[in-house]
C-alpha positions as CSV (number, residue, x, y, z in Angstrom):
1,X,18.6,-7.0,5.4
2,X,18.3,-9.9,2.7
3,X,17.3,-8.8,-0.6
4,X,13.7,-10.4,-0.2
5,X,13.4,-8.8,2.7
6,X,14.2,-5.1,1.1
7,X,12.2,-5.9,-2.4
8,X,9.1,-6.7,-0.3
9,X,9.7,-3.8,2.4
10,X,10.3,-1.2,-0.8
11,X,6.9,-2.3,-2.3
12,X,4.6,-1.8,1.2
13,X,6.5,1.7,1.5
14,X,6.0,2.5,-2.3
15,X,2.0,1.3,-1.9
16,X,1.8,2.9,1.5
17,X,3.2,6.8,-0.7
18,X,0.6,5.7,-3.2
19,X,-2.5,5.6,-1.0
20,X,-1.4,8.7,1.7
21,X,-0.2,10.8,-1.6
22,X,3.1,11.1,-0.6
23,X,5.4,11.1,-3.2
24,X,8.8,11.1,-1.2
25,X,7.6,7.6,0.5
26,X,6.8,6.3,-2.9
27,X,10.3,7.4,-4.5
28,X,12.1,5.6,-0.7
29,X,9.9,2.5,-1.6
30,X,11.2,2.1,-5.2
31,X,14.7,2.8,-4.0
32,X,14.5,0.1,-1.2
33,X,12.8,-2.2,-4.1
34,X,15.1,-1.7,-6.4
35,X,17.8,-2.1,-3.9
36,X,16.7,-5.5,-3.3
37,X,16.8,-6.4,-7.3
38,X,20.4,-5.4,-7.5
39,X,21.4,-7.6,-4.3
40,X,19.6,-10.6,-5.6
41,X,21.2,-10.0,-8.9
42,X,24.7,-10.1,-7.5
43,X,24.1,-12.9,-5.3
44,X,23.6,-15.2,-8.3
45,X,26.0,-13.6,-10.4
46,X,28.8,-14.7,-7.1
47,X,26.9,-18.1,-6.8
48,X,27.6,-18.8,-10.8
49,X,31.2,-17.4,-10.5
50,X,32.0,-19.6,-7.6
51,X,30.2,-22.5,-9.5
52,X,32.6,-21.9,-12.9
53,X,35.6,-21.6,-10.4
54,X,35.1,-24.8,-9.1
55,X,35.0,-26.4,-13.0
56,X,38.7,-25.5,-12.7
57,X,41.7,-27.7,-11.8
58,X,42.7,-24.7,-10.0
59,X,39.1,-23.9,-8.2
60,X,39.0,-27.4,-7.1
61,X,42.4,-27.8,-5.7
62,X,41.7,-24.6,-4.0
63,X,38.5,-26.1,-2.7
64,X,40.0,-29.1,-1.5
65,X,43.1,-27.3,0.2
66,X,40.3,-25.2,2.3
67,X,38.5,-28.2,3.4
68,X,41.7,-29.8,5.1
69,X,42.1,-28.6,8.6
């Protein structure tokens, strides 16, 4: 499940809990929404780390070796 999907599902669960007065469902929604936010943050950090690695000579060399069959 993607991070965006988790955030949306979490928000819906949280709202469902608020409407029905179910504190447990509300808490589950907040938890799932937070998990989605964490997933998004991790993805962006990994993407930035890969970009930084490719800027180095060793990173370019590794990428070139990976691209050649």
